[in-house]
N, C-alpha and C positions, 0 to 999 in steps of 0.2 A: 392450520397455521393461524396464529393470533394476528388480528388486525390492529394496527397502531394509527393513532391520530396525533399529530403535532399541533400545538397551539402556539402562535407567535404574537408577541405584543412589542412592537418596535417603537422606541421613543427617540428623542434627539441624540442621546449619547449611549443608548443601550438597546439590546434586543433580548427580551426575556422569552423563555420557552417553557412549555410543559408537555410532557409525553404521557399520553393515555393509551391504555390497552382496552380493547373491546372484546370481551369474552362472552358476549351474548346477553349480558345483563347491564347493570350500571357500569358506566365507564370507570376504569380503575386508574388512578394516577400512579405512574411508575417513577418518574423523576421530574425535576424542574431545575432550571438554572438560568444563567444569563451571560452575555458578553457585555461588559460595562466599560465605560471610558474609551469608547471606540475611536475617538478623535484625540485622546490625550495619552493615557496610560492603559492600554487595553488589557482586560483581565477576564478570563473565562472560568466559570465554575458550574458544575452540575452536581446535584445532590439527589439521593434516593428519597422516596417518600418518607423514610424514617429520619432523614436529615444527614445521612452519611455522605461524605464527599466521594463522588464516583470518578470525577475527572476535574483537573484544574490546570490552567495554563496562563502565563503572563507573557507579554511581549515587551520589548524595550521601550523606554519612554519616547524614543524617536519614531516609533512605528505608529502610523495612523491607519488602522484597519478600515475605518469607514463602515457603512452599512453593508456594502458588498463583501468586504473582507470578513466581517463578523459572520455574515450569513454563510459564506463559503466554509468557515471553520465549523459552524453548526451542522452544515450538510455532511461534512466529513465525519464528524463525531456521531451523528445520528445514524448514518449508514453503517458505521461500525457497530453501534448498539443494536441496530435492527437487522443484523445479519440473518437471523432466523425468524424474523417477523415480517409482516407485509404492511408497508406504509400506504394507507388507503386515501389519506387526504391531509391537508394542512389548513387549519382555521386561523384567521387573522382578526384581530381587533382593529376596526377602522372607526375613527371617531365620528365622521360625518357622512351620512347617506343622502342628505338633502331630501327633496320631494320625491325623487324617483325610486330610491332604494329603501323601501319600507320593511323589507324582510331580508334575512341572510341570502346571499346569492353565490353561485359559482362564478369566479372571475376569469376573464380573458383580457386580451390587450384592449379591446373596446371598452370593457368595464373600467379598466384603469384610466383610460382617457377621460371617461365621464367623471370619475371620482377626482381626478386632478383639477377639474373645474371648481371643486368645492374647497380647494386649498385656502383661498382668501377667508373662508368662514372658520377655518381651524388651522391657522398658520403654524401653531406650535406642535401640532400632532399629525395632521393629514399627510404632509410630505414624507414623514418618517414611517407612518403606517403603510404607505404604498411602496416604499423602497424595497422591502423583502419580497413583495408580491411580484414586482417587475423582475427582480433577480431570479426568482424561482421559475417564472415563465420562460426565462432564457436558459437556465441551467437544468431544469427538470420539468419540461413542458407537459409531460404525461401525468404528472401528479396533480390531481384535482385540488384547487385552492378555493376556499370558501371565505368570503368577507362577511363579518358580523358587525353591525353598526350600533354605536352608542345612542344614536338618535331614534332607532326603530321603535323602541318600547313606548316612546312618547307620541307616536302617531295616533294613538287613541284619544289624545287631548281634544276636547271640544273646539270647534272653530273659533269661538270667542277667546279661548285661552291661548290661541296661536297668534292672535292679531296684535299689531301695534296700531297706534293712532296715526297711520300714514295713508296716503292715497292708495286706492285699490290697485293701481298699476304696479306699485312696488310690492304689495302683498302677493299679487298674482305672479310676480317675477321671483318670488321666494324670500322676500324680506319679511320674516315671521319668526315666531318663537319655536325652536326645535327641541330644546332640552337635551341633556347629555347624561353620562353615567348610566345609560339605559341598561347595559348588560348587567351591571351590579344590581340595579333595582329589579330587573327581571328575575335574577337569581333569588333575591330576598322574597319577592312575591311568590316564587315557586315553592319555597320551603316554609313560608309563614304558617300554612295550615298545621304543620307539625308542632309549632310552638303555641299558637293561639288561633284556633279555628274560627272563633267568633270574630276576632279582629281581621283575619284574612278575608272573611266574607263582608267585612264592613269597611271602616275608614281608618287608614293608617298613614302616618307621615314617616318616611324613611330618611334618615340623615346620613348621607355618605360624606364622611368627614376625613379628608386626607390632605395631601399637598394641594390637590384640586378638591373642591368641596361644593356640594349642592344638596338640595332637599327635594323630595318628590312626594306629592299627594297621591295616594293609591286607594282606589275604591274597588273592592271585589277583584283584586289582582290586576286592575287596569290603571294606567297612569292617567291622572286627571289634569295635573299641571305640575310644573317644577320651577325651581328658582333660576335655572340657567335658561337663556333665551336663544337669540340669534347666533351667539357664539358661546364658547365655554368660559367666558370671562364674567358673565352676568351673575348677579345674586350675591352669594356670601363672600366675605373676606376669605382669601385663600393664602397659600404659602407665599407666593410672589405676585399673585393676580389681585387687582383692586376690588373685584366684585362690582356691584351696581354703582354707576356713576350718572350724575346729571349730564345729559348730552352737552349742556352749556360749558361744562368743564373742558371738553374736547375743543370746542370753539375758542375758549379762552387760551388754551395751550397753543392753538394754531395762530390766533390773531395777536395775542398780547405777549406770549412767550417766544414766538417764532419757531416753535417745534414743527418739524415736518411729520408726515404720516409714519415713517419708520421710527422716528424718535419717540412718538407717542405710543406706538405699538410696543416698543421696548419698555417704556415706562409702565404701562398698565398690565403688561404680561409678565415682566421679569423683575421689576424694581419696586413693586407695590405690595399690597397685602401685609401679612405678618412681618415680612422683611422690611418693607418700606415704613410701616408705622413704628416698629420697634428700633429700626436701625441696627439690630443685633443679629437676627437670624430668622429664617423661614421655618425652622424646626420647632414645633410646639413643645417638645420635650425640653429643649434648651431654654425656651421662654418661661416655662413653668418652674424650672430650677433656678431662674435668675431672680435677684432681688432688685434689679434695675427698674425704675419707675416706667421706663419706656416699654419694657417687656409686659408689665402689668397693663399698661394702656392698650397694647396690641391684643392681649387676651380679653380684656373687657370689651373692646370693640368687636372682636370675633364672636363672643357670646351674645352681645347685644344684637348683632345682625341676625344670628340664629333665632333669638327671641322674637324679633319683628317678623321674620319670614315664617316662623311656626304659626303665629297668629293668622297670617295671611293665608297659609295653606289650610289651616283648620276651617277658616271662613269659606274657602273654595269648596271644601268637602261638606260643609254644613254640619260639622261636628267632628268628633275625634274618638276613636276607640283604642288606638295604640300608637306609640312612637317606637322606632327601631334605630339603634345606632349601629353603623358599620363603617368600613374604611379604616385606615391606619390609626387615626386619632379616635374615631368613634369606638373602635374595638379595644383600644389599649389605654385610653386616658380616662381613668375613673374621675379625675378632677373636673374635666370638661363635661362628662356626663352628669356629674352632680350639679354643676352650675346650670346646665340646660334644664334638667328636671326641676330644680328649684324655681327657675324662671317660668316653668310651665305649670306650676302648682295651680294657677287660676283656671287652667284647662282641665284639671282633675288628675294630674300626675302626682302621685305620692311615692317618693323614692324610698327603697329599702337600703339604708346606708351600708349595712354589712354585706348584702348581696352584691351591691355595686363595687365595693372595695375588693371583694373576692373574685370579681370578674364573672359572676354567674350569668346565665342566659337571661333569666327574668330578674330585673333589678327594681321592679315596683313592689311596693308593700302589699300584703294581702288586703283586699278590699279597695285598692286603688281603682277609682272609676275609669281611668285611662291606664292601660298597662304599658310598661316600658321594658324594652328588650335590647340585648346586645347580641347580634348575630353576625358572625364573620361572613363576608361576601366571598364569592368564588366565581369571578368573571371567566376564568380559564375553563372551568367545568361547563359553564353556560355556553361558551364558544364551542367546546368539544361536542356538546349535545346537539347544537345547531348543525355542526359540521356533519355528524353522523346522520342526522335527519335528512339533510340535503343529499348526501351520498346515497342514502337508501332509495331516494327518488330517481336517481340517475340510472 
């Protein structure tokens, strides 16, 4: 009987899933899909690895499935699909593992309670990541669940890279730089030797550019530092998140503008970034297609912040051998890659315009001192691999 692993990635309004089969070798993707709009207009779709629709269902606009209802439908669907397979485990993406969870773990009710304490550090993600875990513990307690953390890959950061200029008591209590998008960076590090063995053994900056965006300095496959810190809002300009802010801005908003903590949270998480600067959209594709000066300003600021952070990460590494673009924008926007590479010319990046426009893996020119790559990330496969590894130990 074929073993199956399900990977779940729950967000605020959707639950995405991937189904992998383990036939004794590399894990094989069978299908993926999602239930989206779970609090507005719920819609479920599942597609085979070739992209063919396997199942689809919509609910009336008055129906609010919520996370529990969405997961119940997924359970029903997967039980049907896996009638002649054996579900051996479910892997979950969990954004924050804090100081205690530095590796993937099997979760139980106690684990969930511990992870709930980290909700204030990732309010946009953590509650939704945990919702399907709780539901499955109730509905299918015998199915092993494995939590994989976006912070774990960065636990190799030197102590200095984790510190803020705050009193020791706060640092010891966990107020430190954690870094995020670790599952994406871990996947890129795992496949980098296939593209550039010399860079994989050396110094690489990976740019995970999507609605959430960050950059990571990697040396010999280990995270050295990254642009995100205590929360997933630090660093780069993002779709709706502000990125790095002077802490004095928060004090100004509190003292002079009269905003409370919830209003500030909404501002910096949901109303800023590309959306806030442009006043048009958080979607880079829409901004690139627009002739509005505000769209241009948002793109310029986005690229400027990448330029500054790239210099900072190269300094932390003590040099640079390669840069890698990944994530929705990084993988699909030749225009953004071109601008970033142009700005990085001083570091030794020489872009191959034709290769970049064609979406090739290697987009640097022959002879470029620093190579440049476009490598699709695969967080789901990384989670499935971790899940299988943990299950093999049980």
